[in-house]
Residue, then its C-alpha position, 0 to 999 in steps of 0.5 A: m261572143t259579142h252581145t249587143t243591146t237593142a235601144p228602145a224604140g222611139i221616145m216611148g221606148r225610152l220613157k218606159s225603159e228609163t223610168a222603170a226603176q221609178h215606176a216600180v217604186a211607185e207601184a210598190k207603195p202601200l196606197e197602190a196595193a190598197l187600191i188594187a186590193g179594193a182595200i182603201g177607205h172612202e175618206q182616203y179615196r177622197k184625198y187621193l182624188a182631191q190631190r189628183w184633181l189639183i195636179h190634173r187641173e194644172l197639167e191640163a191648163a199647161t197642156d192647153r198652152a203647149l198646144a197653142a205654142d207647139a203645133r206638133l202636139a196637135a196629133l196627140g188628141l190630148p184634150g180628148l184624154y183630159q181628166t179634170a172633168n172626170l175628177e170633178a164628177d167623182l168628187a161631187h159624187l163623193g161630196v167633196d167641195t173642190a174649193t176646200i182642197k189644199p195641196m199636200a207636199g207631194a202634190e206641191a212638188l208636182l205642181g211646181l214641176i208642171r209650172d217649171a216645164d219650159s217647153s212641151a217636152p218636159l210637160m209631155g214627160i209628166y203627161y206620159v206618167f198620168e196617161g200610162s197610169k190609166n192602163g192599170a187604173r181600170f183594174i183598180a176601178r173594178a176592185l173598188a166597185k166590187a169592194w163597195g158593192k157598186t154596179d156603176l162608175d159613179g165616183l170611179k170615172y177618173l180610174d176608168p175614163h175610157g172603158e173598153a176604148q182604153r187600150g186603143l187610145w193608149m196604142k194611138f198615144r204611143e204611136d203618135m208620140n213616137a211619130i214626133a221628131w223629138s230632138d235628143d235634148e227634148q227626149d232627155g228632158m222628157v225622161k227626166a221629167a217623167q222620172t221626177t213625176f214618178d218620184a213625186i207620186s210615190a211621195l204623195d201616195d205615202e202622204i195620203h196613206a199615212g193620213 
């Protein structure tokens, strides 16, 4: 009997399948477990948001440049998904001055990866990881709100930026990414960048948790 393996559908199928191992490692980190359990302290949460702010600021600036250079990206509606403003609102609510934020080693690795992206494809590999993280982050927002006795999203906008619209936005992003005619080389570069991003996030989470 012959068994055949069905190839994952589109670039989003490849990204999900070929980053599964790195994704699993990132999700198993102690910091992620603490976030999901609502067991993270306010100071550690500030560090988490501060490092994410450095990353998203760099990523979104690079994405703006990619949008100007690659007309294919226009259909993705990326500016409407940006997180820098949400992070700045959260950090301001928590009393963090962004001028004082310094990158940890894991964040430096991600910033370097973003700066080294020589085309829109690897950049979208990085972007995929952070966009996909929004799906689980909504549950983290609820856990933290419950643990901290909050009834609003002040300080939690990064984790739940879209509310009930999240699933629809993710489905649209997935469909629009698949609709772009990425070349084989572009797909390979995108997957590699996404794998590296998950590895860097794992390292950064360990740094934050240890601190």
